[in-house]
mmCIF file of the N, C-alpha and C atoms, coordinates in Angstrom:
data_MODEL
# 
_entry.id   MODEL 
# 
loop_
_atom_site.group_PDB 
_atom_site.id 
_atom_site.type_symbol 
_atom_site.label_atom_id 
_atom_site.label_alt_id 
_atom_site.label_comp_id 
_atom_site.label_asym_id 
_atom_site.label_entity_id 
_atom_site.label_seq_id 
_atom_site.pdbx_PDB_ins_code 
_atom_site.Cartn_x 
_atom_site.Cartn_y 
_atom_site.Cartn_z 
_atom_site.occupancy 
_atom_site.B_iso_or_equiv 
_atom_site.pdbx_formal_charge 
_atom_site.auth_seq_id 
_atom_site.auth_comp_id 
_atom_site.auth_asym_id 
_atom_site.auth_atom_id 
_atom_site.pdbx_PDB_model_num 
ATOM 1   N N  . MET A 1 1  ? -12.373 -16.545 3.110  1.00 0.00 ? 1  MET A N  1 
ATOM 2   C CA . MET A 1 1  ? -12.467 -15.255 2.737  1.00 0.00 ? 1  MET A CA 1 
ATOM 3   C C  . MET A 1 1  ? -12.587 -15.259 1.138  1.00 0.00 ? 1  MET A C  1 
ATOM 4   N N  . PRO A 1 2  ? -13.913 -14.491 0.764  1.00 0.00 ? 2  PRO A N  1 
ATOM 5   C CA . PRO A 1 2  ? -13.951 -14.530 -0.598 1.00 0.00 ? 2  PRO A CA 1 
ATOM 6   C C  . PRO A 1 2  ? -12.887 -13.621 -1.164 1.00 0.00 ? 2  PRO A C  1 
ATOM 7   N N  . GLY A 1 3  ? -12.808 -13.781 -2.649 1.00 0.00 ? 3  GLY A N  1 
ATOM 8   C CA . GLY A 1 3  ? -12.018 -12.934 -3.272 1.00 0.00 ? 3  GLY A CA 1 
ATOM 9   C C  . GLY A 1 3  ? -10.743 -13.468 -3.560 1.00 0.00 ? 3  GLY A C  1 
ATOM 10  N N  . SER A 1 4  ? -9.795  -12.514 -4.134 1.00 0.00 ? 4  SER A N  1 
ATOM 11  C CA . SER A 1 4  ? -8.331  -13.110 -4.513 1.00 0.00 ? 4  SER A CA 1 
ATOM 12  C C  . SER A 1 4  ? -7.326  -12.922 -3.383 1.00 0.00 ? 4  SER A C  1 
ATOM 13  N N  . LEU A 1 5  ? -7.729  -12.123 -2.276 1.00 0.00 ? 5  LEU A N  1 
ATOM 14  C CA . LEU A 1 5  ? -6.771  -11.865 -1.369 1.00 0.00 ? 5  LEU A CA 1 
ATOM 15  C C  . LEU A 1 5  ? -6.879  -13.099 -0.065 1.00 0.00 ? 5  LEU A C  1 
ATOM 16  N N  . SER A 1 6  ? -5.811  -13.607 0.262  1.00 0.00 ? 6  SER A N  1 
ATOM 17  C CA . SER A 1 6  ? -5.776  -14.778 1.112  1.00 0.00 ? 6  SER A CA 1 
ATOM 18  C C  . SER A 1 6  ? -6.034  -13.918 2.658  1.00 0.00 ? 6  SER A C  1 
ATOM 19  N N  . TYR A 1 7  ? -6.467  -14.776 3.600  1.00 0.00 ? 7  TYR A N  1 
ATOM 20  C CA . TYR A 1 7  ? -6.750  -14.153 5.012  1.00 0.00 ? 7  TYR A CA 1 
ATOM 21  C C  . TYR A 1 7  ? -5.690  -13.378 5.475  1.00 0.00 ? 7  TYR A C  1 
ATOM 22  N N  . GLY A 1 8  ? -4.295  -14.081 5.486  1.00 0.00 ? 8  GLY A N  1 
ATOM 23  C CA . GLY A 1 8  ? -3.251  -13.526 5.828  1.00 0.00 ? 8  GLY A CA 1 
ATOM 24  C C  . GLY A 1 8  ? -2.791  -12.263 5.365  1.00 0.00 ? 8  GLY A C  1 
ATOM 25  N N  . LYS A 1 9  ? -2.996  -12.180 3.846  1.00 0.00 ? 9  LYS A N  1 
ATOM 26  C CA . LYS A 1 9  ? -2.580  -10.980 3.175  1.00 0.00 ? 9  LYS A CA 1 
ATOM 27  C C  . LYS A 1 9  ? -3.483  -9.969  3.600  1.00 0.00 ? 9  LYS A C  1 
ATOM 28  N N  . ALA A 1 10 ? -4.830  -10.146 3.729  1.00 0.00 ? 10 ALA A N  1 
ATOM 29  C CA . ALA A 1 10 ? -5.879  -9.253  4.034  1.00 0.00 ? 10 ALA A CA 1 
ATOM 30  C C  . ALA A 1 10 ? -5.431  -8.660  5.449  1.00 0.00 ? 10 ALA A C  1 
ATOM 31  N N  . VAL A 1 11 ? -5.356  -9.594  6.274  1.00 0.00 ? 11 VAL A N  1 
ATOM 32  C CA . VAL A 1 11 ? -4.785  -8.945  7.843  1.00 0.00 ? 11 VAL A CA 1 
ATOM 33  C C  . VAL A 1 11 ? -3.688  -7.819  7.638  1.00 0.00 ? 11 VAL A C  1 
ATOM 34  N N  . LEU A 1 12 ? -2.698  -8.282  6.952  1.00 0.00 ? 12 LEU A N  1 
ATOM 35  C CA . LEU A 1 12 ? -1.374  -7.567  6.869  1.00 0.00 ? 12 LEU A CA 1 
ATOM 36  C C  . LEU A 1 12 ? -1.767  -6.153  6.091  1.00 0.00 ? 12 LEU A C  1 
ATOM 37  N N  . ILE A 1 13 ? -2.573  -6.284  5.169  1.00 0.00 ? 13 ILE A N  1 
ATOM 38  C CA . ILE A 1 13 ? -2.818  -4.907  4.596  1.00 0.00 ? 13 ILE A CA 1 
ATOM 39  C C  . ILE A 1 13 ? -3.690  -4.138  5.497  1.00 0.00 ? 13 ILE A C  1 
ATOM 40  N N  . ALA A 1 14 ? -4.595  -4.566  6.182  1.00 0.00 ? 14 ALA A N  1 
ATOM 41  C CA . ALA A 1 14 ? -5.483  -3.906  7.083  1.00 0.00 ? 14 ALA A CA 1 
ATOM 42  C C  . ALA A 1 14 ? -4.336  -3.424  8.283  1.00 0.00 ? 14 ALA A C  1 
ATOM 43  N N  . ALA A 1 15 ? -3.523  -4.282  8.767  1.00 0.00 ? 15 ALA A N  1 
ATOM 44  C CA . ALA A 1 15 ? -2.485  -3.487  9.793  1.00 0.00 ? 15 ALA A CA 1 
ATOM 45  C C  . ALA A 1 15 ? -1.717  -2.350  9.067  1.00 0.00 ? 15 ALA A C  1 
ATOM 46  N N  . ASP A 1 16 ? -1.195  -2.763  7.993  1.00 0.00 ? 16 ASP A N  1 
ATOM 47  C CA . ASP A 1 16 ? -0.385  -1.527  7.185  1.00 0.00 ? 16 ASP A CA 1 
ATOM 48  C C  . ASP A 1 16 ? -1.332  -0.383  7.120  1.00 0.00 ? 16 ASP A C  1 
ATOM 49  N N  . GLN A 1 17 ? -2.556  -0.310  6.798  1.00 0.00 ? 17 GLN A N  1 
ATOM 50  C CA . GLN A 1 17 ? -3.452  0.674   6.642  1.00 0.00 ? 17 GLN A CA 1 
ATOM 51  C C  . GLN A 1 17 ? -3.668  1.329   8.099  1.00 0.00 ? 17 GLN A C  1 
ATOM 52  N N  . LEU A 1 18 ? -3.749  0.436   9.177  1.00 0.00 ? 18 LEU A N  1 
ATOM 53  C CA . LEU A 1 18 ? -3.899  1.232   10.561 1.00 0.00 ? 18 LEU A CA 1 
ATOM 54  C C  . LEU A 1 18 ? -2.710  2.031   10.775 1.00 0.00 ? 18 LEU A C  1 
ATOM 55  N N  . VAL A 1 19 ? -1.467  1.281   10.631 1.00 0.00 ? 19 VAL A N  1 
ATOM 56  C CA . VAL A 1 19 ? -0.200  2.001   10.803 1.00 0.00 ? 19 VAL A CA 1 
ATOM 57  C C  . VAL A 1 19 ? -0.396  3.442   10.167 1.00 0.00 ? 19 VAL A C  1 
ATOM 58  N N  . ASN A 1 20 ? -0.578  3.310   8.839  1.00 0.00 ? 20 ASN A N  1 
ATOM 59  C CA . ASN A 1 20 ? -0.700  4.490   7.961  1.00 0.00 ? 20 ASN A CA 1 
ATOM 60  C C  . ASN A 1 20 ? -1.523  5.793   8.593  1.00 0.00 ? 20 ASN A C  1 
ATOM 61  N N  . ALA A 1 21 ? -2.694  5.358   9.048  1.00 0.00 ? 21 ALA A N  1 
ATOM 62  C CA . ALA A 1 21 ? -3.553  6.218   9.475  1.00 0.00 ? 21 ALA A CA 1 
ATOM 63  C C  . ALA A 1 21 ? -3.151  6.673   10.854 1.00 0.00 ? 21 ALA A C  1 
ATOM 64  N N  . VAL A 1 22 ? -2.500  6.039   11.713 1.00 0.00 ? 22 VAL A N  1 
ATOM 65  C CA . VAL A 1 22 ? -2.101  6.313   13.072 1.00 0.00 ? 22 VAL A CA 1 
ATOM 66  C C  . VAL A 1 22 ? -1.001  7.559   12.792 1.00 0.00 ? 22 VAL A C  1 
ATOM 67  N N  . PHE A 1 23 ? -0.273  7.329   11.617 1.00 0.00 ? 23 PHE A N  1 
ATOM 68  C CA . PHE A 1 23 ? 0.764   8.463   11.322 1.00 0.00 ? 23 PHE A CA 1 
ATOM 69  C C  . PHE A 1 23 ? 0.282   9.398   10.462 1.00 0.00 ? 23 PHE A C  1 
ATOM 70  N N  . GLY A 1 24 ? -1.013  9.682   10.457 1.00 0.00 ? 24 GLY A N  1 
ATOM 71  C CA . GLY A 1 24 ? -1.592  10.968  9.671  1.00 0.00 ? 24 GLY A CA 1 
ATOM 72  C C  . GLY A 1 24 ? -1.881  10.620  8.270  1.00 0.00 ? 24 GLY A C  1 
ATOM 73  N N  . GLY A 1 25 ? -1.940  9.300   7.824  1.00 0.00 ? 25 GLY A N  1 
ATOM 74  C CA . GLY A 1 25 ? -2.129  9.170   6.388  1.00 0.00 ? 25 GLY A CA 1 
ATOM 75  C C  . GLY A 1 25 ? -3.523  8.941   6.163  1.00 0.00 ? 25 GLY A C  1 
ATOM 76  N N  . TRP A 1 26 ? -3.939  8.533   4.882  1.00 0.00 ? 26 TRP A N  1 
ATOM 77  C CA . TRP A 1 26 ? -5.445  8.296   4.661  1.00 0.00 ? 26 TRP A CA 1 
ATOM 78  C C  . TRP A 1 26 ? -5.663  6.842   5.185  1.00 0.00 ? 26 TRP A C  1 
ATOM 79  N N  . PRO A 1 27 ? -6.777  6.706   5.794  1.00 0.00 ? 27 PRO A N  1 
ATOM 80  C CA . PRO A 1 27 ? -7.171  5.353   6.590  1.00 0.00 ? 27 PRO A CA 1 
ATOM 81  C C  . PRO A 1 27 ? -7.204  4.207   5.623  1.00 0.00 ? 27 PRO A C  1 
ATOM 82  N N  . ASP A 1 28 ? -7.631  4.391   4.372  1.00 0.00 ? 28 ASP A N  1 
ATOM 83  C CA . ASP A 1 28 ? -7.448  3.382   3.452  1.00 0.00 ? 28 ASP A CA 1 
ATOM 84  C C  . ASP A 1 28 ? -6.429  2.977   2.429  1.00 0.00 ? 28 ASP A C  1 
ATOM 85  N N  . GLU A 1 29 ? -5.244  3.613   2.759  1.00 0.00 ? 29 GLU A N  1 
ATOM 86  C CA . GLU A 1 29 ? -3.959  3.697   1.901  1.00 0.00 ? 29 GLU A CA 1 
ATOM 87  C C  . GLU A 1 29 ? -2.975  2.943   2.668  1.00 0.00 ? 29 GLU A C  1 
ATOM 88  N N  . THR A 1 30 ? -2.173  2.075   2.053  1.00 0.00 ? 30 THR A N  1 
ATOM 89  C CA . THR A 1 30 ? -1.053  1.500   2.761  1.00 0.00 ? 30 THR A CA 1 
ATOM 90  C C  . THR A 1 30 ? 0.075   2.371   2.872  1.00 0.00 ? 30 THR A C  1 
ATOM 91  N N  . LEU A 1 31 ? 1.187   2.058   3.670  1.00 0.00 ? 31 LEU A N  1 
ATOM 92  C CA . LEU A 1 31 ? 2.419   2.608   3.829  1.00 0.00 ? 31 LEU A CA 1 
ATOM 93  C C  . LEU A 1 31 ? 3.105   2.960   2.506  1.00 0.00 ? 31 LEU A C  1 
ATOM 94  N N  . SER A 1 32 ? 3.013   1.792   1.693  1.00 0.00 ? 32 SER A N  1 
ATOM 95  C CA . SER A 1 32 ? 3.683   1.704   0.349  1.00 0.00 ? 32 SER A CA 1 
ATOM 96  C C  . SER A 1 32 ? 3.276   2.709   -0.489 1.00 0.00 ? 32 SER A C  1 
ATOM 97  N N  . SER A 1 33 ? 2.022   2.798   -0.656 1.00 0.00 ? 33 SER A N  1 
ATOM 98  C CA . SER A 1 33 ? 1.233   3.457   -1.615 1.00 0.00 ? 33 SER A CA 1 
ATOM 99  C C  . SER A 1 33 ? 1.424   4.987   -1.107 1.00 0.00 ? 33 SER A C  1 
ATOM 100 N N  . ARG A 1 34 ? 1.457   5.454   -0.050 1.00 0.00 ? 34 ARG A N  1 
ATOM 101 C CA . ARG A 1 34 ? 1.923   6.827   0.447  1.00 0.00 ? 34 ARG A CA 1 
ATOM 102 C C  . ARG A 1 34 ? 3.139   7.019   0.136  1.00 0.00 ? 34 ARG A C  1 
ATOM 103 N N  . ALA A 1 35 ? 4.265   6.147   0.325  1.00 0.00 ? 35 ALA A N  1 
ATOM 104 C CA . ALA A 1 35 ? 5.753   6.498   0.126  1.00 0.00 ? 35 ALA A CA 1 
ATOM 105 C C  . ALA A 1 35 ? 5.690   6.677   -1.308 1.00 0.00 ? 35 ALA A C  1 
ATOM 106 N N  . TYR A 1 36 ? 4.945   5.967   -2.234 1.00 0.00 ? 36 TYR A N  1 
ATOM 107 C CA . TYR A 1 36 ? 5.276   6.212   -3.613 1.00 0.00 ? 36 TYR A CA 1 
ATOM 108 C C  . TYR A 1 36 ? 4.755   7.652   -4.080 1.00 0.00 ? 36 TYR A C  1 
ATOM 109 N N  . ARG A 1 37 ? 3.404   7.953   -3.417 1.00 0.00 ? 37 ARG A N  1 
ATOM 110 C CA . ARG A 1 37 ? 2.953   9.368   -3.796 1.00 0.00 ? 37 ARG A CA 1 
ATOM 111 C C  . ARG A 1 37 ? 3.881   10.545  -3.254 1.00 0.00 ? 37 ARG A C  1 
ATOM 112 N N  . TRP A 1 38 ? 4.387   10.220  -2.090 1.00 0.00 ? 38 TRP A N  1 
ATOM 113 C CA . TRP A 1 38 ? 5.361   11.232  -1.596 1.00 0.00 ? 38 TRP A CA 1 
ATOM 114 C C  . TRP A 1 38 ? 6.556   11.338  -2.596 1.00 0.00 ? 38 TRP A C  1 
ATOM 115 N N  . ALA A 1 39 ? 7.261   10.408  -2.951 1.00 0.00 ? 39 ALA A N  1 
ATOM 116 C CA . ALA A 1 39 ? 8.420   10.381  -3.900 1.00 0.00 ? 39 ALA A CA 1 
ATOM 117 C C  . ALA A 1 39 ? 7.781   11.064  -5.339 1.00 0.00 ? 39 ALA A C  1 
ATOM 118 N N  . ARG A 1 40 ? 6.716   10.491  -5.813 1.00 0.00 ? 40 ARG A N  1 
ATOM 119 C CA . ARG A 1 40 ? 6.182   11.034  -7.042 1.00 0.00 ? 40 ARG A CA 1 
ATOM 120 C C  . ARG A 1 40 ? 6.122   12.573  -7.116 1.00 0.00 ? 40 ARG A C  1 
ATOM 121 N N  . ASP A 1 41 ? 5.538   13.057  -6.020 1.00 0.00 ? 41 ASP A N  1 
ATOM 122 C CA . ASP A 1 41 ? 5.242   14.406  -5.729 1.00 0.00 ? 41 ASP A CA 1 
ATOM 123 C C  . ASP A 1 41 ? 6.302   15.364  -5.211 1.00 0.00 ? 41 ASP A C  1 
ATOM 124 N N  . ASP A 1 42 ? 7.503   14.711  -4.948 1.00 0.00 ? 42 ASP A N  1 
ATOM 125 C CA . ASP A 1 42 ? 8.781   15.388  -4.510 1.00 0.00 ? 42 ASP A CA 1 
ATOM 126 C C  . ASP A 1 42 ? 8.636   15.828  -3.200 1.00 0.00 ? 42 ASP A C  1 
ATOM 127 N N  . VAL A 1 43 ? 7.921   15.024  -2.248 1.00 0.00 ? 43 VAL A N  1 
ATOM 128 C CA . VAL A 1 43 ? 7.652   15.462  -0.623 1.00 0.00 ? 43 VAL A CA 1 
ATOM 129 C C  . VAL A 1 43 ? 8.995   14.858  -0.220 1.00 0.00 ? 43 VAL A C  1 
ATOM 130 N N  . ARG A 1 44 ? 9.104   13.587  -0.083 1.00 0.00 ? 44 ARG A N  1 
ATOM 131 C CA . ARG A 1 44 ? 10.402  12.964  0.286  1.00 0.00 ? 44 ARG A CA 1 
ATOM 132 C C  . ARG A 1 44 ? 10.505  11.617  -0.228 1.00 0.00 ? 44 ARG A C  1 
ATOM 133 N N  . TYR A 1 45 ? 11.705  11.146  -0.407 1.00 0.00 ? 45 TYR A N  1 
ATOM 134 C CA . TYR A 1 45 ? 11.963  9.878   -1.011 1.00 0.00 ? 45 TYR A CA 1 
ATOM 135 C C  . TYR A 1 45 ? 12.321  8.821   -0.124 1.00 0.00 ? 45 TYR A C  1 
ATOM 136 N N  . TRP A 1 46 ? 12.969  8.947   1.069  1.00 0.00 ? 46 TRP A N  1 
ATOM 137 C CA . TRP A 1 46 ? 13.409  7.981   2.035  1.00 0.00 ? 46 TRP A CA 1 
ATOM 138 C C  . TRP A 1 46 ? 12.511  6.899   2.430  1.00 0.00 ? 46 TRP A C  1 
ATOM 139 N N  . PRO A 1 47 ? 11.209  7.162   2.406  1.00 0.00 ? 47 PRO A N  1 
ATOM 140 C CA . PRO A 1 47 ? 10.370  5.896   2.827  1.00 0.00 ? 47 PRO A CA 1 
ATOM 141 C C  . PRO A 1 47 ? 10.237  5.222   1.674  1.00 0.00 ? 47 PRO A C  1 
ATOM 142 N N  . LEU A 1 48 ? 10.191  5.476   0.502  1.00 0.00 ? 48 LEU A N  1 
ATOM 143 C CA . LEU A 1 48 ? 10.073  4.597   -0.736 1.00 0.00 ? 48 LEU A CA 1 
ATOM 144 C C  . LEU A 1 48 ? 11.458  3.905   -0.654 1.00 0.00 ? 48 LEU A C  1 
ATOM 145 N N  . ARG A 1 49 ? 12.453  4.295   -0.521 1.00 0.00 ? 49 ARG A N  1 
ATOM 146 C CA . ARG A 1 49 ? 13.663  3.709   -0.716 1.00 0.00 ? 49 ARG A CA 1 
ATOM 147 C C  . ARG A 1 49 ? 13.980  2.551   0.535  1.00 0.00 ? 49 ARG A C  1 
ATOM 148 N N  . ILE A 1 50 ? 13.378  2.940   1.732  1.00 0.00 ? 50 ILE A N  1 
ATOM 149 C CA . ILE A 1 50 ? 13.310  1.937   2.800  1.00 0.00 ? 50 ILE A CA 1 
ATOM 150 C C  . ILE A 1 50 ? 12.592  0.708   2.506  1.00 0.00 ? 50 ILE A C  1 
ATOM 151 N N  . ILE A 1 51 ? 11.244  1.082   2.068  1.00 0.00 ? 51 ILE A N  1 
ATOM 152 C CA . ILE A 1 51 ? 10.267  -0.061  1.699  1.00 0.00 ? 51 ILE A CA 1 
ATOM 153 C C  . ILE A 1 51 ? 10.741  -0.838  0.682  1.00 0.00 ? 51 ILE A C  1 
ATOM 154 N N  . GLU A 1 52 ? 11.197  -0.382  -0.280 1.00 0.00 ? 52 GLU A N  1 
ATOM 155 C CA . GLU A 1 52 ? 11.849  -0.884  -1.845 1.00 0.00 ? 52 GLU A CA 1 
ATOM 156 C C  . GLU A 1 52 ? 12.799  -1.976  -1.146 1.00 0.00 ? 52 GLU A C  1 
ATOM 157 N N  . VAL A 1 53 ? 13.673  -1.555  -0.365 1.00 0.00 ? 53 VAL A N  1 
ATOM 158 C CA . VAL A 1 53 ? 14.676  -2.510  0.212  1.00 0.00 ? 53 VAL A CA 1 
ATOM 159 C C  . VAL A 1 53 ? 14.126  -3.601  1.012  1.00 0.00 ? 53 VAL A C  1 
ATOM 160 N N  . LEU A 1 54 ? 13.223  -3.435  1.919  1.00 0.00 ? 54 LEU A N  1 
ATOM 161 C CA . LEU A 1 54 ? 12.524  -4.213  2.527  1.00 0.00 ? 54 LEU A CA 1 
ATOM 162 C C  . LEU A 1 54 ? 11.711  -5.389  1.832  1.00 0.00 ? 54 LEU A C  1 
ATOM 163 N N  . PHE A 1 55 ? 11.183  -4.772  0.622  1.00 0.00 ? 55 PHE A N  1 
ATOM 164 C CA . PHE A 1 55 ? 10.449  -5.925  -0.316 1.00 0.00 ? 55 PHE A CA 1 
ATOM 165 C C  . PHE A 1 55 ? 11.300  -5.869  -1.417 1.00 0.00 ? 55 PHE A C  1 
ATOM 166 N N  . TRP A 1 56 ? 12.577  -6.344  -1.377 1.00 0.00 ? 56 TRP A N  1 
ATOM 167 C CA . TRP A 1 56 ? 13.568  -6.378  -2.497 1.00 0.00 ? 56 TRP A CA 1 
ATOM 168 C C  . TRP A 1 56 ? 13.112  -7.347  -3.586 1.00 0.00 ? 56 TRP A C  1 
ATOM 169 N N  . TRP A 1 57 ? 12.317  -8.516  -3.244 1.00 0.00 ? 57 TRP A N  1 
ATOM 170 C CA . TRP A 1 57 ? 11.923  -9.354  -4.164 1.00 0.00 ? 57 TRP A CA 1 
ATOM 171 C C  . TRP A 1 57 ? 10.902  -8.948  -5.099 1.00 0.00 ? 57 TRP A C  1 
ATOM 172 N N  . GLU A 1 58 ? 10.060  -7.835  -4.772 1.00 0.00 ? 58 GLU A N  1 
ATOM 173 C CA . GLU A 1 58 ? 8.819   -7.309  -5.629 1.00 0.00 ? 58 GLU A CA 1 
ATOM 174 C C  . GLU A 1 58 ? 9.387   -6.072  -6.217 1.00 0.00 ? 58 GLU A C  1 
ATOM 175 N N  . LYS A 1 59 ? 9.709   -6.234  -7.524 1.00 0.00 ? 59 LYS A N  1 
ATOM 176 C CA . LYS A 1 59 ? 10.198  -5.028  -8.335 1.00 0.00 ? 59 LYS A CA 1 
ATOM 177 C C  . LYS A 1 59 ? 9.118   -4.050  -8.134 1.00 0.00 ? 59 LYS A C  1 
ATOM 178 N N  . GLU A 1 60 ? 9.461   -2.737  -8.024 1.00 0.00 ? 60 GLU A N  1 
ATOM 179 C CA . GLU A 1 60 ? 8.644   -1.511  -7.743 1.00 0.00 ? 60 GLU A CA 1 
ATOM 180 C C  . GLU A 1 60 ? 7.326   -1.814  -6.889 1.00 0.00 ? 60 GLU A C  1 
ATOM 181 N N  . HIS A 1 61 ? 7.779   -2.352  -5.724 1.00 0.00 ? 61 HIS A N  1 
ATOM 182 C CA . HIS A 1 61 ? 6.574   -2.604  -4.702 1.00 0.00 ? 61 HIS A CA 1 
ATOM 183 C C  . HIS A 1 61 ? 5.777   -1.343  -4.393 1.00 0.00 ? 61 HIS A C  1 
ATOM 184 N N  . CYS A 1 62 ? 6.273   -0.292  -4.251 1.00 0.00 ? 62 CYS A N  1 
ATOM 185 C CA . CYS A 1 62 ? 5.493   0.781   -3.945 1.00 0.00 ? 62 CYS A CA 1 
ATOM 186 C C  . CYS A 1 62 ? 4.516   1.473   -5.006 1.00 0.00 ? 62 CYS A C  1 
ATOM 187 N N  . ARG A 1 63 ? 5.143   1.357   -6.145 1.00 0.00 ? 63 ARG A N  1 
ATOM 188 C CA . ARG A 1 63 ? 4.439   1.835   -7.321 1.00 0.00 ? 63 ARG A CA 1 
ATOM 189 C C  . ARG A 1 63 ? 3.044   0.943   -7.541 1.00 0.00 ? 63 ARG A C  1 
ATOM 190 N N  . GLU A 1 64 ? 3.473   -0.365  -7.451 1.00 0.00 ? 64 GLU A N  1 
ATOM 191 C CA . GLU A 1 64 ? 2.318   -1.365  -7.556 1.00 0.00 ? 64 GLU A CA 1 
ATOM 192 C C  . GLU A 1 64 ? 1.387   -1.205  -6.274 1.00 0.00 ? 64 GLU A C  1 
ATOM 193 N N  . SER A 1 65 ? 1.823   -0.882  -5.299 1.00 0.00 ? 65 SER A N  1 
ATOM 194 C CA . SER A 1 65 ? 0.796   -0.715  -4.182 1.00 0.00 ? 65 SER A CA 1 
ATOM 195 C C  . SER A 1 65 ? -0.130  0.431   -4.300 1.00 0.00 ? 65 SER A C  1 
ATOM 196 N N  . TYR A 1 66 ? 0.542   1.509   -4.973 1.00 0.00 ? 66 TYR A N  1 
ATOM 197 C CA . TYR A 1 66 ? -0.152  2.777   -5.256 1.00 0.00 ? 66 TYR A CA 1 
ATOM 198 C C  . TYR A 1 66 ? -1.196  2.467   -6.422 1.00 0.00 ? 66 TYR A C  1 
ATOM 199 N N  . GLU A 1 67 ? -0.862  1.734   -7.438 1.00 0.00 ? 67 GLU A N  1 
ATOM 200 C CA . GLU A 1 67 ? -1.653  1.279   -8.552 1.00 0.00 ? 67 GLU A CA 1 
ATOM 201 C C  . GLU A 1 67 ? -2.909  0.404   -8.099 1.00 0.00 ? 67 GLU A C  1 
ATOM 202 N N  . SER A 1 68 ? -2.492  -0.415  -7.170 1.00 0.00 ? 68 SER A N  1 
ATOM 203 C CA . SER A 1 68 ? -3.479  -1.435  -6.429 1.00 0.00 ? 68 SER A CA 1 
ATOM 204 C C  . SER A 1 68 ? -4.520  -0.481  -5.769 1.00 0.00 ? 68 SER A C  1 
ATOM 205 N N  . GLU A 1 69 ? -4.042  0.562   -4.890 1.00 0.00 ? 69 GLU A N  1 
ATOM 206 C CA . GLU A 1 69 ? -5.141  1.314   -4.284 1.00 0.00 ? 69 GLU A CA 1 
ATOM 207 C C  . GLU A 1 69 ? -5.751  2.083   -5.219 1.00 0.00 ? 69 GLU A C  1 
ATOM 208 N N  . ARG A 1 70 ? -5.231  2.723   -6.385 1.00 0.00 ? 70 ARG A N  1 
ATOM 209 C CA . ARG A 1 70 ? -5.825  3.628   -7.111 1.00 0.00 ? 70 ARG A CA 1 
ATOM 210 C C  . ARG A 1 70 ? -6.835  2.900   -7.924 1.00 0.00 ? 70 ARG A C  1 
ATOM 211 N N  . LEU A 1 71 ? -6.772  1.535   -8.345 1.00 0.00 ? 71 LEU A N  1 
ATOM 212 C CA . LEU A 1 71 ? -7.832  0.669   -9.023 1.00 0.00 ? 71 LEU A CA 1 
ATOM 213 C C  . LEU A 1 71 ? -8.754  -0.009  -8.064 1.00 0.00 ? 71 LEU A C  1 
ATOM 214 N N  . GLY A 1 72 ? -8.440  0.013   -6.910 1.00 0.00 ? 72 GLY A N  1 
ATOM 215 C CA . GLY A 1 72 ? -9.302  -0.639  -6.024 1.00 0.00 ? 72 GLY A CA 1 
ATOM 216 C C  . GLY A 1 72 ? -9.353  -1.924  -6.013 1.00 0.00 ? 72 GLY A C  1 
ATOM 217 N N  . ARG A 1 73 ? -8.132  -2.541  -6.204 1.00 0.00 ? 73 ARG A N  1 
ATOM 218 C CA . ARG A 1 73 ? -8.087  -4.038  -6.356 1.00 0.00 ? 73 ARG A CA 1 
ATOM 219 C C  . ARG A 1 73 ? -8.124  -4.831  -5.064 1.00 0.00 ? 73 ARG A C  1 
ATOM 220 N N  . GLN A 1 74 ? -8.141  -4.030  -3.836 1.00 0.00 ? 74 GLN A N  1 
ATOM 221 C CA . GLN A 1 74 ? -8.170  -4.736  -2.528 1.00 0.00 ? 74 GLN A CA 1 
ATOM 222 C C  . GLN A 1 74 ? -9.688  -4.626  -1.941 1.00 0.00 ? 74 GLN A C  1 
ATOM 223 N N  . LEU A 1 75 ? -10.642 -4.042  -2.865 1.00 0.00 ? 75 LEU A N  1 
ATOM 224 C CA . LEU A 1 75 ? -12.002 -3.871  -2.474 1.00 0.00 ? 75 LEU A CA 1 
ATOM 225 C C  . LEU A 1 75 ? -12.769 -5.003  -2.831 1.00 0.00 ? 75 LEU A C  1 
ATOM 226 N N  . PRO A 1 76 ? -13.866 -5.390  -2.179 1.00 0.00 ? 76 PRO A N  1 
ATOM 227 C CA . PRO A 1 76 ? -14.716 -6.410  -2.642 1.00 0.00 ? 76 PRO A CA 1 
ATOM 228 C C  . PRO A 1 76 ? -15.124 -6.007  -3.939 1.00 0.00 ? 76 PRO A C  1 
ATOM 229 N N  . PRO A 1 77 ? -15.412 -7.093  -4.895 1.00 0.00 ? 77 PRO A N  1 
ATOM 230 C CA . PRO A 1 77 ? -15.673 -6.897  -6.266 1.00 0.00 ? 77 PRO A CA 1 
ATOM 231 C C  . PRO A 1 77 ? -17.027 -6.043  -6.520 1.00 0.00 ? 77 PRO A C  1 
ATOM 232 N N  . GLU A 1 78 ? -17.851 -6.114  -5.573 1.00 0.00 ? 78 GLU A N  1 
ATOM 233 C CA . GLU A 1 78 ? -19.164 -5.290  -5.732 1.00 0.00 ? 78 GLU A CA 1 
ATOM 234 C C  . GLU A 1 78 ? -18.853 -3.849  -5.393 1.00 0.00 ? 78 GLU A C  1 
ATOM 235 N N  . LEU A 1 79 ? -17.693 -3.456  -4.965 1.00 0.00 ? 79 LEU A N  1 
ATOM 236 C CA . LEU A 1 79 ? -17.461 -1.951  -4.592 1.00 0.00 ? 79 LEU A CA 1 
ATOM 237 C C  . LEU A 1 79 ? -16.360 -1.381  -5.543 1.00 0.00 ? 79 LEU A C  1 
ATOM 238 N N  . ARG A 1 80 ? -15.996 -2.460  -6.643 1.00 0.00 ? 80 ARG A N  1 
ATOM 239 C CA . ARG A 1 80 ? -14.905 -1.732  -7.524 1.00 0.00 ? 80 ARG A CA 1 
ATOM 240 C C  . ARG A 1 80 ? -15.514 -0.975  -8.552 1.00 0.00 ? 80 ARG A C  1 
# 
């Protein structure tokens, strides 16, 4: 797979985006990014808290996911 993402990580991101879309989110956004936006916008905080516990080894996982989405880091280089 070209780019900086491994095949496994790309598949996990795609599955994450699918679950997010199934639950009414934007189809190209991860659950972590959505959780960060919700907390930032005072919608709800519990998803961010749960995800941050699950990804305890990554400091500010949800914020980093949001920034990755915002900057298009998961897109192919020619689409950035």
